[in-house]
LUMDREN-707126 format. One record per residue: residue in one letter; x, y, z of N, C-alpha, C in turn. Coordinates in Angstrom, 3 decimals. Layout:
REM residues N
  code        nu        nv        nw       cau       cav       caw        cu        cv        cw
     a         X         Y         Z         X         Y         Z         X         Y         Z
...
END
This chain:
REM residues 91
  code        nu        nv        nw       cau       cav       caw        cu        cv        cw
     x   148.403   106.454   -80.233   148.964   107.134   -78.521   147.290   107.964   -77.905
     x   147.583   108.877   -78.416   146.403   110.266   -77.950   144.983   108.959   -76.802
     x   144.331   108.319   -78.155   143.096   107.244   -77.595   143.523   106.758   -76.201
     x   144.774   106.189   -76.205   144.898   105.494   -74.768   145.338   106.788   -73.741
     x   145.435   107.306   -74.389   146.246   108.575   -73.503   144.163   109.142   -72.501
     x   143.759   109.329   -73.336   142.583   109.986   -73.714   140.691   108.775   -72.717
     x   141.808   107.450   -72.810   140.741   106.316   -72.373   141.077   106.041   -71.283
     x   142.553   106.251   -70.927   143.603   105.840   -69.210   142.602   106.938   -68.183
     x   142.663   108.652   -68.778   142.252   109.592   -68.463   140.816   109.283   -68.223
     x   139.963   108.773   -68.944   138.508   108.806   -68.273   138.465   107.802   -67.512
     x   138.921   106.895   -67.613   138.780   105.395   -66.301   139.150   106.611   -65.056
     x   140.915   106.961   -65.361   141.009   107.457   -63.567   139.440   108.176   -63.046
     x   139.040   109.412   -64.039   138.301   110.381   -63.661   136.811   109.474   -63.211
     x   136.427   108.222   -63.846   135.132   107.929   -63.185   136.014   106.845   -61.509
     x   137.117   106.441   -61.800   137.771   105.735   -60.767   137.653   106.811   -59.491
     x   137.933   108.217   -59.444   137.572   109.771   -58.568   136.637   109.571   -58.105
     x   135.903   109.241   -59.212   134.306   110.044   -58.712   133.631   108.439   -58.167
     x   134.204   107.456   -58.455   133.651   106.449   -56.744   133.766   106.254   -56.087
     x   135.500   107.094   -55.771   136.467   106.800   -54.791   135.948   107.983   -53.509
     x   135.170   109.529   -54.074   134.886   110.474   -53.610   132.812   110.496   -53.382
     x   132.887   109.268   -53.558   131.023   109.437   -53.332   130.991   109.183   -52.213
     x   129.944   109.659   -51.286   130.437   109.475   -49.750   128.915   108.424   -49.904
     x   129.257   107.766   -48.603   127.336   106.705   -48.453   126.761   107.507   -48.586
     x   126.486   109.111   -47.876   124.726   109.546   -48.574   124.721   110.153   -49.627
     x   125.515   110.315   -50.618   125.555   110.664   -51.983   125.040   108.859   -52.573
     x   125.474   107.676   -51.858   124.972   106.472   -52.748   123.989   106.077   -52.600
     x   123.074   106.633   -51.211   121.811   106.384   -50.865   120.675   106.879   -51.611
     x   121.479   107.852   -51.660   120.340   109.168   -52.797   120.255   108.572   -53.813
     x   121.478   107.767   -54.060   120.778   107.295   -55.520   120.191   105.809   -56.188
     x   120.420   105.284   -54.785   119.325   104.355   -54.974   117.674   104.858   -55.528
     x   117.253   104.103   -56.480   115.904   103.637   -56.928   115.221   103.772   -55.060
     x   113.971   104.488   -55.599   112.767   104.382   -54.184   112.058   102.852   -54.636
     x   111.947   102.059   -53.415   111.681   100.871   -53.396   110.070   100.923   -53.867
     x   109.498   100.057   -54.367   108.050    99.562   -55.227   107.042   100.563   -53.748
     x   105.803   100.615   -53.934   104.817   100.234   -52.973   103.988    99.846   -53.979
     x   103.087    98.778   -52.879   101.727    98.368   -53.171   101.132    99.634   -53.592
     x   100.231    99.825   -54.070    98.465   100.187   -54.447    97.366    99.479   -52.799
     x    96.683   100.706   -52.656    96.515   100.867   -51.384    95.635    98.683   -51.291
     x    94.867    98.196   -52.529    94.247    97.581   -52.365    95.386    96.690   -53.054
     x    96.706    96.497   -52.297    97.651    95.180   -51.828    98.408    95.228   -50.929
     x    98.031    96.345   -49.699    98.474    97.019   -48.438    98.389    95.825   -47.628
     x    97.149    95.153   -48.202    96.714    94.139   -47.316    97.343    93.037   -46.788
     x    98.728    92.935   -47.584    99.035    91.201   -47.361   100.528    92.115   -46.902
     x   100.556    93.461   -46.260   102.282    94.106   -46.322   102.049    94.407   -44.959
     x   102.768    94.692   -44.086   102.813    94.687   -42.278   103.210    96.789   -42.788
     x   102.206    97.097   -41.997   101.262    98.908   -42.711   102.190    99.653   -41.146
     x   103.307    99.260   -40.825   104.610    99.992   -40.101   105.133   100.412   -41.046
     x   105.491   100.004   -42.375   107.042    99.991   -43.173   105.724   100.327   -44.499
     x   105.355   101.776   -43.950   104.652   102.278   -45.156   105.810   102.755   -46.406
     x   106.065   102.750   -46.948   106.683   102.531   -48.074   107.460   101.578   -48.947
     x   107.263   101.067   -48.820   108.119    99.816   -48.868   107.105    98.381   -48.432
     x   107.791    97.125   -49.415   106.394    96.241   -48.998   107.751    95.322   -48.075
     x   106.975    94.749   -46.899   107.431    93.897   -46.177   106.195    93.002   -45.600
     x   106.337    91.549   -45.866   105.201    90.643   -45.351   104.797    90.422   -43.874
     x   103.606    90.801   -43.698   103.372    90.268   -42.186   103.960    89.445   -41.443
     x   103.827    90.262   -40.190   104.629    89.177   -39.446   103.451    88.008   -38.679
     x   104.069    86.470   -38.242   105.310    86.048   -38.844   105.433    85.631   -39.735
     x   106.852    85.670   -40.179   107.376    85.267   -39.949   108.619    85.927   -39.250
     x   109.349    86.519   -38.704   109.798    86.931   -38.022   111.389    87.241   -39.134
     x   110.652    88.687   -39.821   112.580    88.996   -40.677   113.647    90.053   -39.921
     x   115.132    89.926   -40.268   115.597    90.692   -40.444   116.216    91.198   -41.803
     x   116.938    92.260   -41.012   117.402    93.087   -42.465   118.310    92.860   -43.455
     x   118.802    90.570   -43.409   119.941    90.976   -44.042   118.428    89.464   -44.517
     x   117.299    89.901   -44.128   116.753    88.848   -44.950   115.833    89.844   -46.217
     x   116.058    91.059   -46.111   114.947    92.211   -47.644   115.961    92.459   -48.225
     x   115.294    93.757   -48.678   116.747    94.789   -50.269   115.977    95.693   -48.832
     x   115.793    96.304   -49.096   115.021    97.799   -48.835   115.820    98.465   -47.511
     x   116.715    99.240   -47.593   117.706   100.061   -46.969   116.544   101.702   -46.148
     x   117.166   101.787   -45.231   117.147   103.192   -44.510   115.099   103.537   -45.143
     x   114.369   103.033   -44.578   112.352   102.997   -44.990   111.617   103.422   -43.925
     x   110.741   104.098   -44.022   110.219   104.439   -42.947   109.491   103.690   -42.018
     x   110.112   103.556   -40.239   108.885   102.986   -39.443   107.970   103.756   -38.634
     x   106.668   103.286   -38.887   105.503   103.925   -37.589   105.624   103.183   -36.486
     x   104.759   103.305   -35.944   104.257   102.696   -34.471   104.888   101.786   -34.749
     x   104.379   100.329   -34.478   105.007    99.020   -33.888   105.478    98.497   -35.316
     x   106.893    98.297   -35.102   107.839    97.876   -35.899   107.658    95.868   -35.418
     x   107.178    95.636   -35.802   106.894    93.778   -35.874   108.295    93.030   -36.151
     x   108.062    93.267   -36.368   109.843    92.714   -37.507   111.263    93.165   -36.771
     x   111.222    94.673   -36.164   112.820    94.968   -35.424   113.604    95.562   -36.246
     x   113.076    96.251   -37.489   114.182    96.152   -38.025   114.282    98.188   -37.779
     x   113.884    98.211   -37.130   113.890    99.898   -36.347   115.264    99.995   -34.640
     x   115.618    99.672   -34.683   116.459    99.231   -33.437   116.570   100.456   -32.462
     x   117.556   101.798   -33.449   117.699   102.797   -32.367   116.596   103.730   -32.153
     x   115.041   103.036   -32.467   113.592   104.197   -32.695   113.588   104.858   -33.302
     x   114.479   105.409   -33.881   114.579   106.715   -34.723   113.308   107.189   -35.900
     x   112.976   105.787   -36.677   111.835   106.281   -37.560   112.411   105.389   -38.735
     x   113.547   105.047   -38.736   114.617   104.237   -39.671   114.959   103.071   -39.588
     x   114.069   102.465   -40.282   114.408   101.273   -40.367   115.788   100.511   -41.483
     x   116.407    99.316   -41.467   117.514    99.210   -41.708   118.394    99.945   -42.281
     x   119.428   100.949   -40.592   120.297   101.641   -41.941   121.374   101.411   -41.482
     x   121.806   100.151   -40.920   123.385    99.775   -40.777   123.452    99.294   -41.384
END
């Protein structure tokens, strides 16, 4: 009976931890995107220095790629930074 009680407490604690985690904390917990070495960057858009986004064309949307909240510098050929704040695929 004690084991069941402790198991229930553990499940409750994990559930509460998930419920009270803010979206900012969740984003901070996501692993950093893989960045290609300099020699491999020729195949990727230079406007997105921290992620590997294929060259334009074709035109890609945020739904077509996995990375979120990445740096956008200068030209934004895919249009990932709609509000022009330097962060792509925020929403």
